[in-house]
N, C-alpha and C positions, 0 to 999 in steps of 0.2 A: 510559429509553425514551421514556415520555410527556411528561416534561420537555422533550425533545430536539424531540419535535414541536411542543410550544405555541413553546418559542425561535424556530422558523422561520416559526411562523405571526405571532409578534409582528417579527420582521425585515420580513415581507412587509407588516404592516400601517404599521410604520414608514416603511418605502421609499416606500412607495406617497404618504403623506402629505406626505413631503418631495419626492418626482420627481411629484408628481400633485397638487400641490397646489391649483390651479385647478379641476382635476375634482372634487375632492373636498370643492371650498370648503363645499357645501349640506349635506354629512351630516359637517363635520369633526369638530364635537361628538361626534356619534355614535362615531364613529371613534375618537376620541380614548377615549371609554367604555369602548369593546369591549375597547382595547388594555387598560387598568387591568385589566377582570376576567377577561382572560387572563396580568397578571402576578400577579394573586391566587393563581389557581391553581397558579401554580409553586409558590406555597410549600409547594403540600399535596399536589404531586406527588412530591416524590423520597421524601417519605415512604410514600405509595400504592403507586411503584415497590415498594418493601421489600416492602410489606406482601401484593402481587396473589399472590406463589406461595400464599400459604395460603388464597384468599380470591376464589371466582367472583364474587361481588357485587363486590371491588373491581375484578376483571380488566374487569366490563362498565360500572364507572363508568370505568375509564380508555378504554374503548373508544369511549364516548359523547364523552368530552372531546377525544377524536383528531378524530372525525367532525365536530364543532363548530370545531375549529381549523381542517382542511380547507373546509369550508364557508365560513369565514368569509374565506378568501383569494379561493377562487375567487368569490365574491358579486362583491368590491371587484375585482378584475383583469376580471372581465367587465363591469363599469360602465365603467371606464374605455376599455375597448376601443369598446362602443359609443357613448361620449361621441365618440371618435374618429370612426367611421362617420357620426356622426349631422351632423358638419360640414360635409358635404357637398362639400367642395372638392377630396377625394381626393389630398391632400397625407399622408405619413405620416413619423412620426419623432416621438420625445416632444415634440422643441422644438416642432415644426410644431404641433402637436396642442394643445398649451399655447396656441398663440396664438389658434387656431379655437374653442377651449371657448366664448366669449362668445356663439358663436352657438346652443351646444346648452344654455347654463345655462336658461333659460326653461322647458325642456320639463321642468314639475315632476311630472306623471307618473312619469318615471324616476326623479327625485331620488324620491317618494314610494315605489317601490318598493324603493328599496336601504335608504331609512330602516325600512321595514317588515321587511325582511329582518335587516337589523342587530337590531331591536329583539325579533326572534324568537328572533336566536341568545343573544343578552341573556339575556334569560328561562330560556332552554333552560340556560345556564351557572348562571343562579342557583338555579335548582331542583336541579340536581347537586351545590353547593356546599353547597344545606341541609341535605341527606342527609350530610354529613360526618361530623357527631358519631356519625350511626347505623352509619355504617362502621368507626367507631373511626380516623377519619385526621386527624392532629392536624398545623397548620401548625407546621412546625419553620424556625427560625432558622439561616441558612448560616454556617457556622464554618470556622475554618481547618484545614486536614488535619491541623496539631499538636495541638489542642483534641482531648481525650479526648471519647469520646461513649458514652453509654449502652447497654447491648448487653442484648439477649433472653439467657431462660435458653437457646434453640435456638441460638443464636450461639456463646454461650459453650461447650457441648456439643460445635458443629462444630470451633471451634478447637481443643477439647481432643484432638478425633479426629486434627486436622491436626499437631496439635504433635509434634517429632520427638525424639528421644533418642540420644547418643552409644552408649548400651549395646544398643542395637536390632542383631540380626544379621539378617544381610541372605544369605536364606535361598538365592535364586536371583539369582546376581549373576554377569555373564561380560564380558569386555571392558573398553574404557577405559583399558586397563593405561598407555598414553602419557598419555593426560590426569593420572591421579595419581602418574605418575613424575614429569612437571613439576610440578604443585604441590608435590609433595614436596619437590623440588629446590629449588623457588624460598622455600619456608618456611625451608629449612634452612639457605640461604645465607645468605653474611657480607657481601652487598650492602648499600650505606648504605640506611638505614632508610625515608626520604622515598620512593625510589622503589618497594621490594615491602614497606613495612609494613603496606601494604592490598590483598590479594588478592580481585577480584571473579569470582565464576564464574557464569556467565548462562547463560540459555537458555530455551527452551519449557518449561510446563509437561508435567511427565512426560519432561521429555529425559535424569534420571538425575545431577541436581544434587547432590543431597541425599546420595545411593548415594554418591556418589564422595567428595562432602567425610567423609562416614563413614569410606570405607577409608583418605583421608589421615591423616584423624584420629587411625588407628589404625595407621598406618605404623609399622614400629619405628624407621628411622631419624628419623623426626617425634616418639616417642616419648622416644627418646635425647634429642635436642636440647633440646628444652623442659623444661622445670621444674614448672609449673603447665600445669592445663587448665579450662577453660570452653565449655559448648556450649550457647547460647541460642535457642530459636524463637523469630519475629516474627510472621510472618503477617501477614496485611491489617491487622487491628485491634491498632496495637501498643500496650501498655500498657508505659510507658517506667518506671515506677516499680518495675513488677513485674520487669522485663528485668533493672535494676540491681541489684534483689536478689538475683535470680540468680546473675547473674556474680559479685556479693561473696563468697555462698554457699558455690560453686566453687571461688576461688581463694582464700578465705580461711576454710573451713570452722570454723577453733580460733576463728573471730570470731563466730559464728552470733548469740550471744547479745547483741550490740553493734549487732544490724539495725536497733534501733527509733530510731536517730539519724536528724538530718534527710539527705537524700537526698544534698544537698552534702558532707555528710562521706563518703557512702557513696562517691560518685566518685572524692574526694582520695585513699580507701585504694586503690582501685582501679588508680587512676593510679601510685601511688608501689611498690605490690608489682609492677606490668609492670615500672618503671624499675630495681628490684631483681634480678628474676629474669626468666629468658625465660618470657614467657607464650603460650599459642596459646588464642586465645578463636575460636569459631566461631560467626558470626549467621548463623544458619540462613533462608531463603525472609523476606527483606525488599523490600520493596512500593517504599518510599516516600523521596525525598531527604531528605525533612524528618524522618521516624522516624533517621537518621542522622543528623541535625545535632542531636538532643535528645541520640545516644546518644554522638556522637565527642569529649564532653569527657572521658570514660572512656578515652581510648586515647592515648598519648603518640607517635602516628605520624608527629607533623611536627617532633619535636626533633633526631631523628638519630643521637640515642646508646642506643637501645633495643632489645634485640634481640627483644621482644616484638611479634608479627604477629596480624594479624584474617585471617579468611578468610570472605568473605560469600558468599552463593547467593541469588540475583535472578532474577526472568524480564523485568528491567529494563533495559538495557543502559546508562545513564545512571547507576542506583546503581551498579553493575559500574563503570565511570570513575572512583568517588569514588578507586580506588586501581587498581592495575593488571588491567585486563580477561582475562578469556580466558573464549572461547564453547568448550562443550566441543565436541568431534569427532564424539561419539557411537561406534556400535558399529555393525560393519559385518556385511554379509549373513549372512556365515558365524559371527559371534558372536550374531548377533539368532538364526539359525538353531539355535546351541546353545541358548540362554536358552531358545525356544521348545519346542525339546525337552526341556529338564530340566522344564520344569512341564507341558509335555501327557504325557510319557509315567511321570511320576511315580506314579499308582496303577493306569494301566493294566496287567492282566496278559493276555497273549493267548494263547489255549487254542491256537492252531494256528500253523505256522511262518508268517513273514510278512515281506514285502519294504518293508524302511523308507526304499528309494529313491523308492517311490511316493509316500510320506506326505513326505518330504522334498520335493518336487515342486509339491507343495499347500502346505505349509508356506511352502517360500521365493516363492509365489505370495502368502500373504497377507502376508507380510512386505515383501514390494516395496508391497503395497497399504497399510499404514499407513505406509511409509518409514522402516522401521524405528526407530520410536518405541521406547523403551524400556518405557514404561508398557502403551502398546498390546500390543506384540508379547508381555508378559506377561499382559495379560488373554486376547488370545486362547490362550495355552497354558491357561490356567484354562479356558477353555470346551471345549478339545480335550480336556481330561484326562477330559472326561467321555462321550467319542465314541470307540468302540472300534473302528467298522468304517472302510475307507474311502471306502464311500459317503457316510458322514457327514461324512467330512473335504471330500470334493467340495462335500456341500450348504454348508458350514460358508463356504468360500472363496469360492463366489458371493457371500455376501452377508455380507462381514467389516464393512463398515459398521455398519451395523445391529446386528451381533454387539458390536462395540466401544461402541457407542452405550447399549444396553442392560445390557450387562456382562453377559447372561444366561450362564447357567453358574455363576458365580465368587460367587454369595452376596453379591456387592456391587453393585447394580443401576448401572447407567451411572457405572464409576470412572474411568474417560477421561474422559467428560463432565464428571463434577464437578470434578476437577482443573483441568480446560482454562475451565472457565466462571467459577472462582475469576479467571481474567485477565479473561476477559468484563465480571465484576461492579465489577471494580477500573477500569475505563474511565471517564474523565471524560464527564458524559452527551452532550456535544457530537461524540465519538468512537464510542459505539455506533450511531447510523445509518448511519455511515461504515463503520463494520466488517459492520454487517448487508447493505449494498447492495453488498458482494463476493460476495454469495451467487450470481451471477450464472456465475460462474465452475465450471469443470466439471473434475473429477478429473485431474491431471494435465496442467493446461492452465495458461499463462503468457500474459501480457495485456499491451500498452503501460502504463506508470503515468500517463503523459500521459491517457490516455484515463481512467482511473479520476478524475483532477481532473477533466477535463471533465464526467463524470457525477457528482460531488458538487457543483460548482457549479451545476447545471443543477438537481437537486435541491432547491437552498436549502440544502445540510448545511452551508457554510461560514459562521460567524459575523461578521458585520460589524465587530462592537467587536473582533477580533482582528486586522483589518486596519491597521496601521502606515502613517503620513503616507505614506513611499515605497514601499510595499510594494501590490500587488495580490491576488485575492481566489487566483488561482494560488499565490501565493506562502504564504498562510495554508495553503490546500491541499497544498502536499510539506510544511509542519510538522507537518501532519495525519496525513500518510503516515509520516513520520519517525517520530512518537510512535509507531504502530501497530507500525512496524518495530524500534524499542527495545524495545519491549513482547512481542516475540516474536510477534506476533500474525500478521504476514506476511513471507513470504521473497521477498527482491528476488534477481533475475538479472541479471547485468554491469550496465551506466549504465541499463538501460530498461525491464524487463520485471520484472513480478511474480505469483506465482503465491501459495497458501495451502497447504499441509500439509493433508491429505485429513481427519486429525482435527478441524483447525480448521474445515475446510470443512463439516463432519459438523454440529460445534458452530453454526457460523453459519446454517446453513440452518434447523436445529431453533431456534434462538433468535426467526431471523426469521419462522417460522411462528407461534412463540409468539406474536408481538407483532402477528401480521397486517400486517408491514412487507413482505414480498418472501414471493412463491411460484414453484417452478420446477415446471413442468409439461412434460411430454413425451407420448408415444403411449401411456406404462403410468398416466398419473396427468393426469388434466385438471379434478379437479374442486378443492375448497378454494377460501379467498379469501382476497385480501390485495390491499394498494394497489399494490403495485409488482409485476409479473409477466412473468417469464423466460420463455419457450418455446424448446427443444428441438427442433425437427420434423424431420421423415425425410419427405422428400416432400410432394406435392400433397396427398393424402388426410388425412394427419397434419394439414397446415397447416390445411385447412378444418377439420377438427376443432377444434383449438385456437382459431378464430376463431370458432366456433360457442360454444365454452365460454366465450369473454369475452362475446360477445353475450347471454350469461344469465346472467353476472354481476350480482351484486346492490352491488356496490363500486365507486363513479367512481374508476378508476384513475387511478394517477398516473404511472406509468412502464409502458412495455412493450418489452421486447426478444426480437426474434424469431431467434433463430440457426438456419440450416440446416446441420446435419450433414454432409450431402454435400458433398464437393469435387468432384466432377466435374460436377455439373448447377445449375441457378439456378431460383429461384423465380419465379414469376409474380405480381406484385402485385396484389391483387384492386381493381378500382375500387370498392368500397362499405366498403374498409377506412377510410377517412378519415371515414365516415359512422356508425358504429358508436356508438350512445348513451352508453356506458362510456368511450371513447375522449375525451370533451369537455374532462375536467379535465387531461388529460396534459400533464406537464412534461417528458417524456422519449421520444422514440420512437427506436428503434435496431432496423435490420434489416439481416441478414448475410447475402450470397449471392444477389440477388434480381435477377431481369433487368427495367430499367426502360424503356419506351420514351416519346421526343414530352414529351407533356403528360400526365403519367400521375400529378400531383400535384392534380387538381380535386379540389376539396372539403377539400383539408388545412387552408385559412384558416379553418376550423369549429373548429380544436385551437387555441382564441385564447390557450392559457396556455402551449404550446410553448415551452419554453428552449433546447430541445438535439434536433436532427434528423440520426441517424447512419444513414448508407448504405454499408456496410463491406464491401469485397471484391464489389461489383456487377459486373453489366454493363450501361450506358446509352448505347441508340442516339438519336440526335437531342436531343442534350444540351440543358436548358432548366430554369431554375430558376421560371418564371411559376406563381403562387399560392404559393408559398413565400415570395416576397419579400412578400407581405401582414401575417405574424407578426410581430407587432410586439414581443412579448417575446422573439423568437429571439435568441439569444447563442450560441450554437454551432453550426454547422454540419458536419457529419463526414463528407467523401467519402472516407475512406481507404482506398485500394487501388482504389477503383470508375475501372473503365475507363471512357475515351467510346470505343464502338467505330464511330462514323459516321465517316467520312469529312471533314467539315469543321466548323470549329470553330464553336462558339455564339456567340451574339450578343455584343459586344465589351463590354457593360455588362452583364452577367450579376448580375454578385457586386455591383454601385455601386448598387442599388436595397434596400440593407439595412445601411443607416447603423448600427444597435443592435449590429453583431455583433460578439464579441469574442474566438472562437475559430473558425478558419477552416481548414478542412482542405479543401485544392485535390483535382481529381479526377485521374489519370493521363490523360495523352494519349500514345499509343501516336506509334512513329514514322512511321505508317502515313498518320497525320492530317493533312491538306493545310493548310499554311502559308499566310497570307494576309499582304498588307503592314501590316495591323492585328492587333495584339495584344489580348488580353482584359486590362480595365483594373481597377485595383484603387483607384479611387478612391471617395472619399464614405466610406471606412469610418475615420473619424476614432475609433471605441472600440477597434478591432480591438489584441489584445495578443498574441496567438498566431498563425501563420502557418506551415501545413506545406506540403510539394511544391510549391514553387516553383517552376516551369521556365523559365528565360530566353527559352526557343524559342517559350514561348507565352504569357506574360505582359508585360507591360510593366514594365521593370524601375524605370527612374525614380518609377513609383507607389510603390515601397517609401521613398522619401525622404519623402514626406511622411506615414508613419504613426508619428506621434508617440507613441502611447501603446505602438508594437510592443517587448516585453521578449523575444519567443520567435520565432526564424527556425530553423526544421530541414525536412530533408530537402529542402534548397534544392539544386538542378542548375544549374550554370553550364559553358556548352558553347563558349566563343568568347572569344579575347584581349580585346577589348572589353568585353566584360562582365565578365570578370573582375578588371580593373581597377577600374571603375566598382562594381562590388559591396565590393570590398574597401578602398575609400576610404569607401565607405556606412557598412560595417560598423566601422573604426576610429573613426569620430565619431559613432557613433550610441549609445542608450541600451541596447542587446541585451543581455540577460544571458545568452543559451542559445543557442547556434549549432551546426547541422550541417549543413555544405556539403559537397556533393559536384563536385570539378572534374576538366571530361573534357575532352580533345581539346587541350591547352596544350602548350608549350614552355617548360618551366621552366627552362631553357638560355640565354632570352632576357632580356634585362636588366630589362622592365618587368614578364614575368611572376616574375622571380622576387623581385623587391621586393616585388610584391604578396603573393608566398609568406610572406617575412619579416616583413612588417606582419602579415599574420594569425598567424605563431605568436608574435609578441612581446604580443601584446594583452593587458593585465591586466583585473580582473575581471569575466572572461567564461567561461563553459564552454564550451568548443570541440571539437566531434566534426569532425575533418577527414579525406576520401575524398580521393584522386589516382587517377586511373582513366585508361587509354587516353593518357597524357601521355608527354611525354618528360624524362628528368629523369635529370642525372649525376651530381648530390649537394646534399643541403639548402644552401638560403642559410644562409652566416655570421650568427649573431646579433650578434656583436661585444659579447658581454656576460661579464663576467668573473665575475659573481653570480649563480653557477648556481641558486640559491634563486629568482630571479625570470626564469628562462628558460623562457619558454612555462609561466606559469604557472596557464593556464585550459586548456592542453591536456588533455585526457583519453580522447581515443580519435584515433587515426592509423591511416588504411588505405592501404597502396600497392598497385595492382594492375593489373594488365595493364600494366607502365610499358615504352614503345617502346624503349629506350636500355638499355646498359647502364649499372649505378650502378657507380660506380668507387671512392667511397668507404666505408667500414667503418658502415653504417647504424646500428648498434648501439652503436657510440662517439657518434653524432652525435646520438643521443636520450636516451643513459641516464643523463642528468641532468635529463632533465624533470620536474620534482618531484610533478606530478600526474597522469602519465600512466597508465591504469589497463589499456588495451587495445590491442594493437599486431597489425594482420593484415598479413603480407607474402604477397602471393599473383602467381603468374605474373611472374615477377622473375628478372632474370639480374645473377648480382656477378661483377665479375672481379678483383676482389681473393683475397687469400689466406689471409685470416685476418677473423672477428666475435669481438668481444671484449667479453665484461660484465664488467667489473673487480668488485671487491668496492664494496658500496653504491650499485652502477648499478642503476635502475629500483627506484627504492623503494617505490613502489605499484601496480607493473602486478601486476594480478589475471591476465589473460588474454595468453597470446601464440600465434598462430597463424602456421605456418610452410605454405605451400601451392604445391607447384610452384616452387619458389625453385631457380635453376639455377645451374652453377658449378661450381668444384674449389676447393672451400676447406675451411677447420675452423672448427666454430663451438665458441667456450669461452664458458663460464658458470662463472665463480665461484663458489664454495660460502656466499659470503656475499652474492651477488646475488639480487637478485628475491626480497627476504624475504617479499611478500605474495603470488607466483603459487599460483595455484589450480586454473588449466586450461592445459594445455599441449597444442597439436595439432601434430603434424607429418608432412605428407602430400605423397606423390612427391616427394622430394628427394634423388633421386639423385647420387651425387659430392660428397656434404657430410659429413664425418667429426664427429661429435658429441662434444663433451668436456663434458659434463654431469655434475651432482653427482646423488650417489645419490635425494636426496630428491626432487626433479626428475623422475628416471628413472620413479620410482614413480607420478607425477601424469600422466605423459605419455601422451597417445594417438598413438603410433607407428603410421604406415601406409605 
């Protein structure tokens, strides 16, 4: 983790040297020396991170390095901003600053001060590195993942404890019959080996992967089908030679004495026996693709003639995709209660008659709290096994998460956290701070994934060397998120929202506190220290308490998020908030649900390092960005869900004075706002990459055409014929990659509108989410293509709402071949036909289907082989429709 902090500091220093070369010319050599010092520290920090668990001294050493890295960033950025202010011409933006610096270069006093600061930081780094021998920290040379690394006795013991064996009896196991049945049938099927030769079972830690594999391994049909069996456990540190010998020993026990030959000969014999006989090899708990690359020469999986098979279990989806990937469905709430009951009541002897139903209510509440994670349910059951009274169960139910974290009453302290912590430990250094930054989420809360990208970029967590020639920082942020998703660290909902499993959230908060990375405060807890603070406030009094706690903090904060929990009212933004001394180093400031009035940002120019200002779900009267436009480093301005309540528009150039912006979330203007002839302008935003909530009623559409770096356009509203035609032509000729557009009040039966819609639906190389609302539409335009694989390749989400004419064609038949459509919503529409039919193979990637107030007298017929990936089906107030749908869809459908 400390390695990541130093990497961020090196990024900042390097970027400043490039972008502000003229400013830093007087101290350029000193800055480069500082870079070198931090670079040398990086080689020590990987070893130090590993040793800090066992040494308070090393933990303090790392804290000092972190403090110096942050201070170095602040010193140089403060100097750049002072240089801009000292030129005296009043121009803003870094290109103008560079031109004006000559006027400032003669101010030797400022140069001397920054030089002295840099020398002080270097001196402190040298003192710390001088102590490294005393602390036992050795510089380590980076090695590729596939190279073997020496491990301590402690690590060897931990690996031995984690190792799994097929003979282990599962004392308490319930559910997952469907998963076990599916895996067993795949293993004993005679389909060609290249398709099912390797089966990868994946899921988060504690989800039951090893238990399911164990059950499958002992399945009667599996035992009868295969001739030979082997079970090996890999874990985080794969010892290739040991694994190969273990497989050889199990498949060829009669040749144990021949094991002293070279590994190549062992591999040949393992390979040969799998060609001659049917072998099942379970490779349990494999973490890395590189480990598989070292082992796969043992297995004849690509030949197509062997009936031997490999069953992998892993936390990483990418590893599972080596073969045929299967994500466990997990246990139901009823099965989770059965597991909890077995564990909790195993040792309890009630002296009096008791009512199990009351215990069951509390038990199910706890199960829902840990989202049915089998390991967590098992730990809770162990805790409850020592609690006989209903009162004790009530107390336990109020504090489930801390019980799970401590593992209290189970004899194995923190068992769930230990298992999940392995996933954290295995994260690459650049992903650890990204994961810890998600600690601002609350239980059972999801957030737009785009907001996470903004947060990571604002906090400098995206490594610039990861950005390819034609990529943006946002593209890399998406890759980081995908990697966390592949590693089962985050949960993704539909196309745009994300959350954390409660147990993962507890791990995140625990690690963030340990690293002084992030602290969550509320009315129960305003103590503690960290560089990033998240405050969940409940009313004005609590809000002022939190601000007082911030004022008394002794750490210069890097990020503050203030989230008002009450949905019905708004906080008043205190005037003194931007003058708090510990706000001066802020990179991120996000405030939810506050009331803003006029020039409420006076003093915000003091937050010179600010990269991201977020004002979400706020009410704003007399909207103005005066003072905000003086923030030279500001890259993200987020006004998501913020409503302008005054009846007059802001000055037309409100957003034109911040040319350095990369991501802009525009505020929402309700229908009552008075429109004038002059719309708000978006000129001079040459660096803008992402634009949200563009309303053609209030913003000048032609300004979009000049945003050459724009790649993302979302929540775009178009409500008239002329703008629809213009924006369609713009989109089709642009470099946009992600589009979410809502079209209203249009007549798609007209030639121009129909042609515009046809163009949108045929766009290649773009992710398109399309909403059609309050429009006239008899049928979708013909796309004139025979190649269905290329038809609407980018359409992932389609919503038809409040359609003002009867639809005459079968919408399902018109849409069913769209290859990437994932969400389909039909709401308040009328259908004139007799049938809607979904044939076999239709909607190959559809995940969510919503029918709400769909009117007409017709039959909806869905083939058994249609919609193979559907996970959500909601049907609300659809009288007059006869539903002919498969049983598997009836089980998941929410019918109202």
